[in-house]
N, C-alpha and C positions, 0 to 999 in steps of 0.2 A: 537872289544869291541863294536863298533857302531851297528854292525848286531845282537850281543848278547842282547843289550839293546832294540833294535827295537823288537825282537823277543818276549822278556819278554812283551814288551808293547802290542803286538798283542795277546800274549796269556792271558793277563789280560783282555783285551776287550772281548774275546772269552768267558771267565769265566763269566764276568758280563752279556754279552748277553744271556748265557744259563741261568743264575740265574733268569733273567728277564722272559724269556720264561717259565721257571719252575712256577714261582710266578704266572704268567697268567694262566697257565693251572690249578694250584691248585684252584685259585679263581673260574674258570670256573666250576671244578669238585665239590667245594662246593656249588654253586648255584645251580647245577644240581642234586645233591645227596638227596634232599629233597623228600620225598616219601608221595604222597596223594593219599588216596584211595576214588574213586567217589563212594557215596552212596546217590543218589538223592532223595530228597523229593519231594511230589507232587507240581508240579507248573503247574496246569491246568487252564482252562479259567477263572474260578471263582477267583483263586488266582491272576491271572494277572489283572483282572478287580479291585480287591480290593486294589491291590497294586497301580494302577493308581489313584483310588480314593482317597487312603491316600496320595499320593503324592500332589494331587491337594487340598484337604480339610485340610490336617494337615501341609503341607509345602508350599502351595501356589504355586506349580510347576505343570504346564500342560505338559504333555508328552504322546506320543503315544505307548511308549514301556516302561516297567518297568526295567529301568536300572539306575546306578549311574555313576557319574564321582568321583572316590574316592579320596579324599583329606586326610582322617583320618582312622586309625585302632583303634577299641574299644574292650577291652579285658573284657570277663565276666566269672563267674562261673555259672553252671547251678542249683546249690542247689538240684540236682538230683543225686543219687549215681551210676547209671549205664548208659552206652552208649545207650543200647536199650530203656530204659524207656525215656531217652532224645529225642531220634530219634521219638519215637512214640507221644511225645508232640509237636514236630516241623511239623510233617508229614501232618496233615490235612491242608487244605486251610483256614478254617474257625477256629477262637479261642475258644477252648472249655473252658467254665467257664470264670473266671476272669471278672465279671461284671464291675469292676473300668476300665478295659481296653477296654471291649466291648462297653462302652459308648462312646469310642473315635472311634472305629473302629472294625469291625467284623474280619478283616484280622489277621491271626494267626501270632504270633512271630517266627522268623527264623534268621538264619545267614548262610553265606556262608562257614564256616569252624567250625568244632566240633572236639576237641582234647580229647581223651580218657585217662584214668588214666595212661596207660602205654606209653603214647606219640604218639600213632598212631594218625594220622591226617586224617580226613573224610572230603570230599567237598560235602556239602549237595545242593549247588546251584552254578552255574558259579560265578566266582569271582565278577563281577560287576552287578549281578541281585539285585534289590531292595528287602530289607528285613526290616522287622520290628523288631527293637532290641533296639534302643535308641531314646527316645523323642527328637525331635529338630534337630537330627544329622543323622537320617537314611539316607536321599538324598546323603550324602557325606562320609558315612563311611562303612567300610567293619569290620563286626563284626566277633569275633572269641570266641567261647563258650569252656569253660574247664569243662568236668565231675567232679562234686564234689562241695566243699563248701569252707571252710577256710582251706581245708588240700591238697591243689594242690600239685602235686608230682614233683621232680626234672626232671622226663621224661617229663611232661607237660611243665615245664619252658624251657627246651631244644627245644621241639617242637615249642613252641611260638616264641622263638629266630629264628628259621629256617623260620617260616612263615613270620616274620618281614621281613627278608633278601629277601625272595621270592617275597613278594608284593612291597617292595620298589624298586626291580630291574624291576618289571613290570609296575608299576604305579607311578604317580606323588604324592606320600604320603608325607604330610608335618607334620602330628600329630600323636601321639600315646597316649592314655589315657585309664585309667581304667573307667568302667562304673560309679563309684562313683564320678568321676570328671565332668560328663556331664553337671550339672547345672552351671558350672563355665563359660560356653560359653553364657549364657543367657546375652543379650545385645551387643554381638559382631556380626560382619556381618556373621559369620557362622550359628548362631542360626537361625532356621526356624521352629516356631511351632505358629500355629495361634491362640491356645488358651493358654494365659498365666497362667491359673489355672491348665492346665493339666501337672502336675509333680508327680514323685515318688520317694521314698528314696532308694537309692542304697548303697551298701557296696562292691559290686564285683568288681574285682576279689581279693580283699584285698590290702592294701597299701604295705605290705611286698613283695609280688609277683610282684607288679609293680615295686617296688624299684630294684629287682633282675633283672627283665626283661630290665628295663632302663639302668643297669649297662652293661649288655651283648650286647646292640645295641647301645652304647653311639656314636659309629663312624659313624652311620647313621644321626646323627644331627636332630632327629625328635622333633618337639615342643611338649610340654606337655599342662597343663591347663594353661590358660590366666592368672589365679591367682597363678601359681606356687604352686598348691596344691600337697601335698605328703601324 
């Protein structure tokens, strides 16, 4: 009877160990299953110089290389209907048009990640390369653009969730916000913009989209707006 009970005990321990190993392998598989296609935009000497100038003049940060130490992820929509059109907007080093933004800097806008309507994820820049996409927070934020407007797809939602998990696993990410929440950081230690009058009104990527993303990544314990705006 003793031997039988001991065997059952050992069998239970073995089963538990196997389940634990399976769980770890599943988690690793999920993290490594994300598919990112590299489609780099131009990052020439001009873009580098303009990026360093932006860091210095707009954020008050002097650096020799245009990189960031990411603490935040900011989600956007492009307000452009196609991937190629969006890529063509971000690709030049110098901002085309937009006199309101050119007054602050000639550096073109960009983000490291662009998500197409079907959920395909494109990497336009290395993850921690400095990019101009959000006033006051560029120096610490990784931007993700979604092709479209207030009609973002379920596939894009899923892709954003995958990106959240990938980026959180790679970097010390503390915050996740929508672009429309950026002004909530004015007056906080994270806010770095030398001109208090340089602000724009944003609604992307929509409150409903952000609410759905946050539900899916609740386990990551990412902070949102300091005002808890929704």
